[in-house]
C-alpha positions in Angstrom: 0.0 0.0 0.0 2.8 2.4 0.8 4.4 1.6 -2.5 1.2 2.4 -4.3 0.9 5.6 -2.3 4.4 6.8 -3.3 3.8 5.9 -7.0 0.6 8.0 -7.0 2.4 10.7 -5.1 5.2 11.0 -7.6 2.7 10.9 -10.5 0.8 13.8 -9.0 3.8 15.7 -7.9 4.3 17.8 -11.0 0.7 19.0 -10.8 1.0 19.7 -7.1 4.3 21.6 -7.6 2.7 23.7 -10.4 -0.3 24.5 -8.2 1.7 25.6 -5.2 4.3 27.3 -7.3 1.7 29.4 -9.0 0.2 30.3 -5.6 3.6 31.3 -4.4 4.2 33.6 -7.4 0.8 35.2 -7.3 0.1 35.5 -3.6 3.4 34.9 -1.8 1.8 32.1 0.2 4.0 29.1 1.1 7.3 31.0 0.6 8.0 31.2 4.3 9.7 28.1 5.6 10.2 26.6 2.1 13.5 25.0 3.0 12.1 23.5 6.1 9.2 22.0 4.1 11.8 20.1 2.3 13.4 18.9 5.5 16.3 21.4 5.5 16.6 22.9 9.0 19.4 25.4 9.7 21.3 24.7 12.9 20.0 27.8 14.7 16.4 26.7 14.2 16.9 23.7 16.5 19.6 25.3 18.8 17.1 25.7 21.7 15.7 22.2 21.2 18.1 20.4 23.6 17.1 18.2 26.5 15.3 14.9 27.1 13.0 13.4 26.3 12.7 14.7 22.7 9.0 15.4 21.9 7.9 16.4 18.4 4.3 17.8 18.4 2.6 18.5 15.1 -0.4 20.9 14.8 -1.4 21.6 11.2 -2.8 25.1 11.5 -4.5 27.7 13.8 -7.3 25.4 15.2 -4.9 22.6 16.0 -2.4 25.1 17.6 -5.2 26.1 20.0 -5.5 22.5 21.1 -1.7 21.9 21.1 -0.9 24.9 23.4 -2.3 23.5 26.7 -1.1 20.0 25.9 2.5 21.3 25.4 2.1 23.3 28.7 1.1 20.1 30.5 4.0 18.2 28.9 6.4 21.0 30.2 5.0 20.4 33.7 5.6 16.7 33.4 9.0 17.0 31.7 10.7 20.3 32.6 13.9 19.3 30.8 12.3 18.0 27.7 13.1 19.2 24.2 9.7 20.1 22.6 9.6 20.9 18.9 6.3 22.1 17.5 5.7 21.8 13.7 3.0 23.7 11.9 2.0 23.5 8.2 0.6 27.0 7.6 2.0 30.5 8.0 -0.9 31.7 10.0 -0.5 28.7 12.3 3.2 29.6 12.8 2.3 33.1 13.7 -0.2 32.0 16.3 2.0 29.3 17.7 4.9 31.7 18.4 2.5 33.9 20.3 0.7 31.4 22.5 2.8 28.3 22.8 5.4 29.5 25.2 6.4 26.1 26.4 7.9 24.9 23.1 11.7 25.0 22.5 11.5 25.3 18.7 9.0 26.0 15.9 9.4 24.5 12.4 7.4 24.0 9.3 6.2 20.4 8.8 8.0 18.6 6.0 6.2 17.5 2.8 5.4 13.8 2.8 8.0 12.7 0.3 9.9 9.7 1.7 13.5 11.1 1.6 12.2 14.5 2.9 10.4 12.9 5.8 13.4 10.8 6.6 15.8 13.7 6.6 13.6 15.8 8.9 13.2 13.0 11.4 17.0 12.4 11.4 17.6 16.1 12.3 15.0 16.5 15.0 15.6 13.0 16.4 12.4 12.7 18.4 11.7 10.0 21.0 8.0 10.5 20.4 5.8 12.1 17.7 2.6 13.6 18.9 -0.2 14.3 16.4 -2.8 17.0 17.3 -6.1 15.9 15.7 -6.1 13.6 12.7 -3.2 14.5 10.4 -1.9 11.3 8.9 1.0 11.4 6.5 2.0 7.8 5.5 5.7 8.3 4.7 6.4 10.3 7.8 4.6 7.8 10.0 6.4 4.9 8.4 9.8 6.5 8.9 9.0 7.2 12.6 8.1 3.5 13.1 11.2 2.3 11.3 13.3 4.4 13.7 11.5 3.2 16.8 9.8 6.6 17.4 6.6 6.3 19.4 3.5 7.9 17.8 0.5 9.3 19.8 -2.6 11.0 18.5 -4.1 13.6 20.7 -7.4 15.5 20.4 -8.3 12.9 17.8 -11.4 13.7 15.8 -13.1 12.4 12.7 -16.1 14.4 11.5 -18.7 12.5 9.6 -17.4 14.2 6.4 -13.8 13.2 7.1 -14.8 9.7 8.2 -16.7 9.1 4.9 -13.4 9.8 3.0 -11.3 7.6 5.2 -13.9 4.8 5.1 -13.8 4.6 1.3 -10.1 3.6 1.6 -10.3 1.8 4.9 -8.0 -0.9 3.7 -5.2 1.7 3.3 -5.7 3.7 6.5 -5.9 0.7 8.7 -2.3 0.0 8.1 -1.3 3.6 8.8 -3.4 3.7 12.0 -1.8 0.4 13.1 1.5 2.3 13.3 0.0 4.8 15.9 0.8 3.5 19.4 -2.1 5.3 21.2 -5.1 7.2 19.9 -6.7 9.8 22.2 -10.1 10.8 20.9 -12.2 13.8 21.8 -15.5 12.0 22.1 -17.1 8.6 22.1 -18.5 9.3 18.6 -14.9 10.0 17.3 -13.7 6.8 19.1 -16.4 4.8 17.4 -15.3 6.0 13.9 -11.7 5.1 14.8 -12.8 1.7 15.8 -14.6 1.1 12.5 -11.3 2.0 10.7 -9.5 -0.7 12.6 -8.1 0.9 15.7 -8.0 -1.7 18.5 -9.8 -1.0 21.8 -6.6 -1.3 23.8 -5.1 1.7 22.0 -8.2 3.9 22.0 -8.9 6.4 24.8 -11.7 9.0 25.1 -10.0 12.0 26.8 -12.0 15.1 25.8 -11.2 18.3 23.9 -8.0 20.1 24.8 -9.3 23.3 23.2 -11.5 23.9 26.2 -8.4 24.3 28.4 -6.8 26.7 25.9 -9.9 28.8 25.4 -10.9 29.0 29.1 -7.4 30.1 30.0 -7.4 32.9 27.4 -10.9 34.3 28.2 -9.9 37.1 30.7 -11.2 40.5 31.5 -7.8 42.0 30.6 -8.1 40.7 27.0 -11.6 42.1 26.8 -10.6 45.5 28.1 -7.6 45.7 25.6 -9.7 44.9 22.5 -12.5 47.2 23.6 -10.1 50.1 24.0 -8.4 49.4 20.7 -11.7 49.3 18.8 -13.3 52.1 20.9 -16.3 49.9 21.8 -17.9 51.3 24.9 -19.6 49.2 27.7 -23.2 48.5 26.9 -22.9 49.0 23.1 -24.5 46.3 21.0 -22.1 44.4 18.8 -22.9 41.8 16.2 -19.9 39.6 15.3 -19.8 37.5 12.2 -16.7 35.2 12.7 -14.9 33.0 10.2 -17.2 33.9 7.3 -16.9 32.5 3.8 -17.9 33.8 0.4 -21.7 34.1 0.1 -22.2 34.7 3.9 -21.1 38.3 4.2 -24.0 39.4 1.8 -26.5 37.7 4.2 -24.8 39.2 7.3 -24.9 42.8 5.8 -28.6 42.4 5.0 -29.4 41.2 8.5 -27.3 44.0 10.0 -29.3 46.6 7.9 -32.5 45.3 9.5 -31.0 45.4 13.0 -30.1 49.0 12.7 -33.8 49.9 12.2 -34.5 48.9 15.8 -31.0 49.3 17.4 -29.2 52.1 15.6 -26.2 51.8 17.9 -25.5 48.3 16.8 -21.9 47.7 15.6 -20.9 45.0 13.2 -17.5 43.2 13.2 -16.8 40.9 10.3 -13.9 38.4 10.5 -13.5 36.6 7.1 -12.1 33.1 7.5 -9.4 33.9 4.9 -8.0 37.3 5.5 -7.0 37.7 1.8 -10.8 38.1 1.2 -10.9 41.3 3.3 -10.9 43.6 0.3 -13.8 41.7 -1.2 -15.7 42.1 2.1 -15.0 45.8 2.1 -16.3 46.1 -1.4 -19.5 44.3 -0.4 -20.0 46.7 2.5 -19.5 49.7 0.1 -21.8 48.3 -2.5 -24.5 47.8 0.2 -24.2 51.5 1.1 -22.3 51.1 4.4 -19.8 53.9 4.0 -18.7 53.9 7.6 -16.3 51.1 7.9 -12.7 50.6 9.1 -10.2 47.8 9.0 -8.1 46.4 11.8 -5.0 47.2 9.7 -6.0 50.9 9.7 -6.5 50.8 13.4 -3.1 49.2 14.0 -1.6 51.9 11.8 -2.9 54.6 14.2 -6.3 55.5 12.8 -8.9 55.6 15.6 -12.3 54.3 15.1 -14.9 57.0 15.7 -18.2 56.8 13.8 -17.5 53.8 11.7 -20.2 51.2 12.3 -18.5 48.3 10.6 -15.1 46.8 11.5 -13.4 44.4 9.1 -10.8 42.3 10.8 -8.1 41.7 8.2 -5.3 40.4 10.4 -4.7 37.0 12.0 -5.2 36.3 15.7 -7.9 38.8 16.6 -11.1 36.7 16.3 -11.0 35.2 19.8 -10.5 38.6 21.4 -13.2 40.2 19.3 -15.8 37.6 20.5 -15.4 39.1 24.0 -17.2 42.2 22.7 -20.2 40.4 21.2 -23.8 40.8 22.1 -24.6 38.0 19.6 -22.4 35.9 17.3 -22.8 34.3 14.0 -20.2 31.6 13.2 -19.4 31.2 9.5 -18.7 28.3 7.1 -22.2 27.2 8.0 -24.7 29.0 5.8 -22.6 27.7 2.9 -21.4 24.0 2.7 -18.0 24.4 4.3 -18.6 22.2 7.4 -18.7 25.0 9.9 -16.0 26.7 12.0 -15.0 26.6 15.6 -18.0 27.7 17.7 -16.1 27.0 21.0 -14.2 30.3 20.8 -17.3 32.4 21.2 -18.7 29.9 23.7 -15.7 30.4 25.9 -16.8 34.0 26.4 -20.4 32.9 27.3 -21.9 34.1 24.0 -25.0 32.9 22.2 -23.8 31.6 18.8 -25.9 31.3 15.7 -24.8 29.1 12.8 -26.3 27.6 9.6 -27.2 24.0 8.7 -23.7 23.0 7.4 -21.9 22.1 10.7 -20.7 18.6 9.7 -17.2 19.2 11.1 -18.4 20.4 14.6 -21.4 18.1 15.3 -20.3 17.3 18.9 -19.7 21.0 19.7 -23.0 21.9 18.1 -24.9 19.3 20.2 -23.2 20.5 23.4 -24.0 24.2 22.8 -27.6 23.4 21.8 -28.0 21.3 25.0 -26.9 24.4 27.0 -29.2 26.6 25.0 -26.4 28.8 23.7 -26.1 27.3 20.2 -28.9 28.3 17.8 -29.2 26.7 14.3 -30.7 28.8 11.5 -31.3 28.0 7.9 -31.0 31.4 6.2 -30.8 35.1 6.8 -34.5 35.5 7.7 -34.1 33.0 10.5 -30.9 34.6 11.7 -32.5 38.0 11.9 -35.5 36.6 13.7 -33.3 34.7 16.2 -31.2 37.8 17.0 -34.4 39.9 17.5 -35.8 37.3 19.8 -32.5 37.3 21.9 -32.3 41.1 22.0 -35.9 41.3 23.3 -34.9 39.2 26.4 -31.7 40.5 27.8 -32.0 38.6 31.0 -32.5 35.4 29.1 -29.5 36.2 26.9 -27.3 36.7 30.0 -28.6 33.5 31.6 -27.7 31.5 28.5 -24.2 33.0 28.5 -23.6 32.0 32.1 -24.7 28.4 31.3 -22.2 28.4 28.5 -19.3 29.5 30.7 -20.2 26.7 33.2 -20.2 24.2 30.4 -16.7 25.2 29.2 -15.4 25.0 32.8 -16.9 21.5 33.3 -15.0 20.2 30.2 -11.6 21.4 31.2 -8.7 19.0 32.1 -8.2 17.2 28.7 -4.7 18.5 28.1 -3.5 17.0 31.4 -5.0 13.6 30.4 -3.3 13.8 27.0 0.0 14.6 28.6 -0.4 11.5 30.9 -1.1 9.4 27.8 2.0 10.6 26.1 4.0 9.9 29.3 3.0 6.2 29.2 4.7 5.9 25.8 8.0 7.3 27.0 10.7 5.3 28.8 11.1 6.2 32.5 13.8 8.8 33.2 17.3 7.5 34.0 18.2 8.3 37.6 
């Protein structure tokens, strides 16, 4: 199976290289860390990564970094002298990791899954254990880890129904890859059941919860809220509608809903955070076309321009969404009114916010069920239902506050997963030499 994978990989490589090369030339994406992606780490990159045991943690992008941060912090408590190397695949994930993962010794870009590249990268980092955050399975890398006796542990493992369907179609291939993983820590029993059906044995499977709760609860502080409110000039008591992680097709709906809200609550502010910040110019154009002249971007604010009368704020920089949610009266979480599988609704929930989302939440079904049980997650099918839902919430401020408090309690009750994952990792490492 691995041979077939590599034959197909090399056949596809010219097309993959052309795609990413074009992206690089036109947008500048993927240029950062290019040498590292081919397994070429300069000595200074790994200079600080000295100690024992040697732990390589991989988090593919921003969402996984959020889960990795508390796990790595727990590992640092367990192994104060460890060398912890964190790899990330995306530039935005790298930026966030360097800000929030203070317990790591080194940050690198994850190597592409070509056999000799993966081998070279492993030989330079020399991990005792490789820790996957969520379900990021690269066959060549995993095979080379196993051939060198490197233990492999999956943490915060999840398989959405959409992802599971793809894996299930080629179960015969993925069973062999998953057999190489020593321990699989799953977020929920539903995720564990999907792993079982792919061939993961019961003895290697553990339901340990979602480490993102630990990260989000730790970050939700009054100091963060005060800083972002001063920067955006949002006064206490002002109504703020936040549309987070929006995709193409959703901003038009949001702007229509916002226009209607202004008829009843003229002080309402709108903060739009597109999922991909390169779309910020398109979102600005939509706001202008809709007749909303008073808008400002986060880049302008960072450049010294103070928000005064602008009703609409477009967040066109990375790492501000979680902070912005602290200001929300109500939240819409994107990727859900269009078929994108939804986005992370836990970030808003950590601040005790009522979250609206569309019908396309396939990637976050467990989180959706949890929020709906607490009464803080509200599904809508379109803009009409979104407007009606917001109006209903606004008409009952005490009920809105009560839902928020239930949400905060729910987040607190689910904390502790990162410590459990650290304990699982510890079982795969040899005892320290005394």
